[in-house]
KOLPAZA-626388 format. One record per atom (N, C-alpha, C): residue in three letters; y, z, x. Coordinates in steps of 0.02 Angstrom, whole numbers, padded with zeros to 5 digits, always signed. Layout:
! residues N
alaYZX/...
//
This chain:
! residues 160
met+03529-03632-02326/met+03562-03582-02341/met+03624-03580-02285/glu+03675-03564-02311/glu+03738-03560-02272/glu+03754-03483-02251/tyr+03758-03476-02191/tyr+03775-03408-02167/tyr+03848-03398-02153/met+03875-03346-02174/met+03945-03329-02163/met+03952-03258-02141/lys+03997-03246-02092/lys+04005-03177-02067/lys+04079-03159-02073/gly+04085-03090-02109/gly+04153-03075-02119/gly+04188-03097-02179/ile+04252-03077-02193/ile+04284-03100-02248/ile+04343-03147-02233/asp+04356-03147-02171/asp+04412-03198-02154/asp+04391-03269-02164/gly+04428-03302-02206/gly+04408-03375-02225/gly+04355-03381-02274/leu+04325-03324-02298/leu+04278-03330-02349/leu+04303-03361-02415/tyr+04265-03416-02435/tyr+04288-03445-02494/tyr+04229-03492-02521/ile+04207-03486-02573/ile+04154-03529-02603/ile+04186-03561-02666/gln+04189-03618-02671/gln+04223-03663-02721/gln+04183-03659-02783/glu+04115-03661-02780/glu+04073-03663-02840/glu+04069-03594-02873/glu+04041-03592-02934/glu+04036-03533-02968/glu+03969-03501-02938/thr+03964-03431-02937/thr+03914-03405-02904/thr+03883-03344-02947/ala+03815-03333-02926/ala+03783-03274-02939/ala+03773-03233-02883/val+03794-03171-02885/val+03801-03127-02821/val+03763-03068-02831/thr+03730-03046-02774/thr+03700-02979-02767/thr+03733-02944-02710/leu+03753-02880-02718/leu+03786-02840-02669/leu+03746-02782-02642/gly+03750-02770-02580/gly+03712-02701-02560/gly+03714-02702-02481/lys+03682-02654-02457/lys+03673-02639-02387/lys+03613-02691-02361/phe+03568-02693-02391/phe+03509-02743-02388/phe+03487-02732-02316/asp+03461-02675-02299/asp+03440-02656-02229/asp+03369-02691-02218/gly+03341-02728-02263/gly+03278-02762-02248/gly+03276-02809-02309/val+03218-02832-02324/val+03207-02881-02385/val+03138-02851-02418/his+03147-02791-02433/his+03085-02763-02473/his+03080-02783-02547/arg+03026-02757-02583/arg+03023-02779-02648/arg+03089-02764-02699/gly+03123-02700-02683/gly+03182-02683-02718/gly+03236-02736-02703/his+03250-02753-02644/his+03294-02807-02629/his+03269-02877-02661/gln+03205-02897-02661/gln+03181-02956-02685/gln+03193-02959-02763/lys+03197-02905-02793/lys+03199-02898-02865/lys+03274-02917-02884/leu+03329-02893-02841/leu+03394-02916-02848/leu+03398-02987-02836/leu+03372-03010-02777/leu+03375-03079-02756/leu+03347-03124-02822/ser+03289-03107-02840/ser+03259-03149-02897/ser+03308-03162-02955/arg+03341-03107-02971/arg+03393-03108-03024/arg+03444-03169-03018/ile+03471-03171-02963/ile+03526-03214-02940/ile+03499-03291-02934/leu+03435-03298-02906/leu+03400-03353-02899/leu+03376-03384-02964/glu+03371-03347-03019/glu+03356-03370-03085/glu+03422-03406-03121/lys+03475-03397-03090/lys+03538-03436-03123/lys+03544-03500-03087/lys+03507-03547-03115/lys+03503-03607-03076/lys+03563-03648-03079/asn+03612-03637-03128/asn+03680-03671-03131/asn+03735-03635-03091/leu+03712-03582-03053/leu+03759-03553-03009/leu+03733-03552-02942/lys+03777-03553-02895/lys+03760-03547-02814/lys+03739-03476-02806/ser+03686-03460-02767/ser+03663-03389-02762/ser+03692-03363-02692/val+03719-03298-02700/val+03753-03266-02644/val+03732-03202-02628/met+03695-03181-02581/met+03680-03114-02556/met+03739-03093-02512/phe+03776-03040-02531/phe+03833-03010-02495/phe+03808-02947-02466/thr+03796-02947-02398/thr+03775-02882-02369/thr+03833-02848-02338/ile+03830-02782-02343/ile+03889-02740-02311/ile+03851-02707-02256/asn+03876-02722-02196/asn+03841-02703-02135/asn+03882-02655-02096/gly+03861-02589-02099/gly+03903-02544-02063/gly+03859-02503-02016/arg+03805-02531-01986/arg+03758-02498-01943/arg+03759-02533-01877/lys+03728-02493-01830/lys+03714-02518-01764/lys+03638-02513-01752/ser+03603-02470-01790/ser+03529-02465-01789/ser+03510-02431-01852/gly+03443-02432-01858/gly+03408-02392-01916/gly+03391-02439-01978/phe+03405-02507-01967/phe+03386-02549-02023/phe+03309-02576-02006/val+03276-02597-02059/val+03211-02617-02056/val+03205-02685-02021/leu+03253-02730-02028/leu+03247-02791-02002/leu+03316-02801-01962/thr+03309-02845-01905/thr+03372-02865-01871/thr+03399-02924-01918/asp+03465-02936-01902/asp+03502-02989-01945/asp+03467-03052-01938/glu+03438-03068-01878/glu+03403-03136-01865/glu+03345-03132-01908/glu+03307-03082-01908/glu+03245-03077-01947/glu+03257-03092-02025/lys+03313-03055-02049/lys+03325-03053-02117/lys+03345-03124-02132/arg+03396-03163-02093/arg+03415-03231-02109/arg+03351-03272-02104/phe+03300-03265-02067/phe+03241-03309-02064/phe+03199-03299-02124/met+03190-03232-02153/met+03160-03224-02206/met+03194-03253-02270/leu+03262-03249-02271/leu+03299-03271-02332/leu+03309-03350-02335/glu+03297-03379-02280/glu+03299-03457-02276/glu+03253-03480-02323/lys+03196-03451-02326/lys+03133-03472-02360/lys+03139-03467-02444/thr+03199-03431-02465/thr+03193-03407-02530/thr+03230-03465-02583/gly+03278-03506-02552/gly+03319-03547-02592/gly+03387-03520-02596/leu+03402-03468-02567/leu+03473-03433-02571/leu+03521-03485-02550/ser+03581-03486-02579/ser+03632-03538-02565/ser+03673-03505-02501/tyr+03698-03443-02509/tyr+03740-03410-02457/tyr+03717-03345-02444/leu+03719-03330-02377/leu+03710-03255-02358/leu+03770-03236-02314/ile+03809-03188-02346/ile+03872-03163-02323/ile+03859-03097-02282/asp+03873-03088-02221/asp+03859-03027-02182/asp+03928-03001-02170/cys+03948-02949-02205/cys+04017-02917-02201/cys+04009-02852-02159/pro+04045-02856-02105/pro+04042-02793-02069/pro+04091-02743-02103/phe+04073-02682-02098/phe+04109-02620-02123/phe+04168-02604-02081/ile+04220-02650-02078/ile+04278-02638-02047/ile+04335-02609-02085/pro+04384-02588-02059/pro+04444-02558-02104/pro+04467-02599-02153/ser+04479-02664-02146/ser+04500-02703-02202/ser+04451-02705-02261/val+04388-02694-02251/val+04345-02689-02303/val+04335-02619-02329/ser+04321-02576-02282/ser+04309-02500-02297/ser+04364-02471-02331/gly+04424-02495-02321/gly+04487-02464-02351/gly+04507-02496-02418/met+04469-02547-02434/met+04498-02586-02496/met+04466-02550-02560/glu+04521-02540-02599/glu+04496-02507-02664/glu+04443-02550-02708/ala+04405-02520-02739/ala+04349-02555-02775/ala+04374-02607-02819/glu+04428-02597-02860/glu+04453-02648-02908/glu+04481-02702-02877/asp+04513-02694-02813/asp+04537-02752-02773/asp+04483-02793-02744/phe+04425-02760-02722/phe+04370-02794-02697/phe+04346-02838-02750/val+04337-02815-02810/val+04313-02857-02874/val+04360-02918-02880/arg+04432-02910-02881/arg+04473-02959-02901/arg+04478-03006-02842/glu+04493-02986-02784/glu+04501-03023-02728/glu+04446-03056-02692/ile+04390-03017-02687/ile+04335-03051-02652/ile+04279-03079-02701/leu+04261-03047-02756/leu+04211-03070-02801/leu+04241-03129-02841/val+04296-03118-02876/val+04322-03158-02918/val+04362-03220-02885/lys+04415-03209-02850/lys+04455-03261-02816/lys+04415-03293-02757/arg+04375-03267-02720/arg+04350-03297-02663/arg+04281-03320-02680/leu+04240-03287-02714/leu+04167-03306-02724/leu+04162-03334-02797/his+04207-03338-02840/his+04207-03365-02910/his+04136-03338-02939/val+04128-03272-02939/val+04074-03240-02970/val+04069-03251-03047/lys+04010-03270-03074/lys+04002-03276-03153/lys+03948-03224-03171/tyr+03901-03208-03116/tyr+03851-03168-03130/tyr+03839-03116-03070/leu+03832-03060-03085/leu+03824-03001-03035/leu+03760-02958-03045/ala+03718-02948-02993/ala+03658-02907-03005/ala+03668-02851-02952/val+03669-02790-02970/val+03668-02733-02928/val+03615-02683-02947/gly+03608-02638-02904/gly+03561-02582-02914/gly+03594-02515-02946/thr+03557-02472-02970/thr+03582-02423-03007/thr+03626-02373-02957/asp+03600-02375-02895/asp+03639-02325-02841/asp+03690-02362-02807/phe+03709-02424-02827/phe+03761-02467-02788/phe+03832-02431-02798/his+03859-02418-02737/his+03934-02398-02732/his+03975-02442-02683/phe+04035-02449-02690/phe+04076-02496-02652/phe+04150-02473-02650/gly+04189-02497-02611/gly+04257-02483-02603/gly+04277-02424-02579/his+04339-02410-02562/his+04368-02348-02528/his+04343-02288-02557/asn+04307-02247-02515/asn+04278-02179-02530/asn+04217-02199-02583/arg+04190-02258-02582/arg+04133-02270-02624/arg+04148-02251-02699/lys+04213-02263-02717/lys+04236-02250-02789/lys+04206-02298-02839/gly+04189-02362-02816/gly+04163-02415-02860/gly+04091-02411-02870/ser+04068-02419-02926/ser+03996-02416-02950/ser+03982-02468-03003/tyr+03913-02475-03020/tyr+03901-02524-03070/tyr+03943-02508-03141/arg+03958-02449-03145/arg+03998-02432-03211/arg+04069-02469-03211/leu+04104-02468-03151/leu+04164-02501-03137/leu+04150-02581-03150/leu+04094-02602-03125/leu+04089-02673-03128/leu+04077-02682-03206/glu+04042-02652-03244/glu+04032-02655-03315/glu+04096-02655-03348/asp+04147-02612-03332/asp+04212-02608-03359/asp+04257-02668-03348/met+04237-02699-03288/met+04285-02757-03268/met+04257-02823-03290/gln+04195-02826-03307/gln+04168-02889-03316/gln+04199-02939-03372/lys+04227-02910-03426/lys+04257-02946-03477/lys+04324-02971-03447/glu+04363-02929-03423/glu+04431-02944-03395/glu+04429-03002-03340/cys+04371-02997-03302/cys+04366-03043-03244/cys+04320-03098-03254/gly+04286-03104-03309/gly+04253-03164-03324/gly+04179-03169-03297/phe+04143-03110-03282/phe+04083-03115-03263/phe+04037-03074-03298/gln+03968-03081-03286/gln+03922-03037-03316/gln+03885-02998-03268/val+03880-02928-03278/val+03844-02895-03226/val+03781-02869-03260/glu+03730-02865-03217/glu+03665-02838-03235/glu+03650-02779-03188/val+03635-02724-03212/val+03618-02668-03170/val+03539-02668-03170/val+03503-02676-03110/val+03445-02679-03100/val+03407-02606-03079/glu+03357-02589-03115/glu+03324-02525-03102/glu+03290-02532-03038/lys+03282-02477-03000/lys+03248-02483-02935/lys+03174-02499-02946/ala+03147-02540-02899/ala+03078-02564-02907/ala+03039-02501-02881/cys+02973-02493-02900/cys+02935-02431-02881/cys+02868-02464-02858/tyr+02837-02425-02814/tyr+02770-02437-02792/tyr+02735-02373-02791/asp+02681-02373-02818/asp+02634-02314-02817/asp+02669-02250-02841/gly+02716-02265-02896/gly+02750-02208-02925/gly+02812-02187-02887/arg+02830-02216-02834/arg+02889-02199-02794/arg+02939-02254-02790/glu+03002-02239-02791/glu+03058-02292-02790/glu+03050-02319-02713/ile+03058-02385-02710/ile+03058-02421-02647/ile+03125-02419-02618/ser+03123-02391-02554/ser+03193-02393-02518/ser+03180-02414-02440/ser+03119-02430-02425/ser+03109-02463-02358/ser+03042-02508-02360/leu+03038-02553-02313/leu+02983-02602-02314/leu+02920-02566-02301/leu+02871-02576-02342/leu+02806-02547-02337/leu+02762-02610-02315/pro+02716-02596-02266/pro+02672-02645-02233/pro+02628-02678-02282/glu+02605-02645-02335/glu+02564-02673-02380/glu+02591-02719-02434/met+02661-02723-02430/met+02693-02764-02482/met+02704-02836-02456/lys+02689-02883-02504/lys+02688-02950-02496/lys+02763-02977-02507/trp+02773-03024-02466/trp+02845-03063-02476/trp+02836-03104-02541/ile+02899-03113-02565/ile+02897-03161-02631/ile+02857-03215-02627/
//
């Protein structure tokens, strides 16, 4: 797995399958998204994490990288939530980052995913842009455990 930090110099030549999100851990919900991109054997798999925190995440960055090394993920991109990212309009993020720099052909996101300036982008925007930009988006329903949506790592949950 190749690890990249930030968007300066970010470029992947091959076509990719990408999942986007905060990814504060690697719980079953995150694993569900990850499994979708890993299924696309003809594409390089990319987990693009948007990291705007100093604390409160389930795993440290190092722990997350260690766990993801075992999955077969091609690239882990750790993107700090800096003004050049937080101020980017959602449509520009899709065209400039996902299409031009990552050559995305398949995208997996959760139902509550938001991105871009003022969180104006959502899975609906991605669905609207997929034909124009040449990628397929899959909106993945939240994983549940014991009747509840998974939003943090539960100790009894088994890794992939």
